[in-house]
C-alpha angles and dihedrals in degrees: 000000000000092000089057091051092049093049092049091047091052092048091050090049092050092052092048092051091049092050092047091053091057098216095101095053092046093048090049090052093243097122131038121260138188133203135182108260098180137358121207124215091251092060099258118129142204108225124198117207127189122200122232132224091249095038133044126231112309120252114219097177088108087063090055090256125142126211115260103183142279132265121182110314094344129088114201126217130189109221121191094208133042114283124193124233105254146120112308118258 
């Protein structure tokens, strides 16, 4: 009986750590994510964002970015300054 409880507790802890990290939900397509598609010599970037099941398409206007169009499952943004590839805000 105590072994079973300990095993279940460890499994729950592992799932909580994986969910907190954010990689698991992004890999499963549950949360939105962005990545740099192209970087210009002046430092501006073209960022490609993908929507998730639990979140809609990300809005990068708060980062001084302007929409540059959509293709398939990606929405492209032109960002004047360097953005890092990360989960969408």
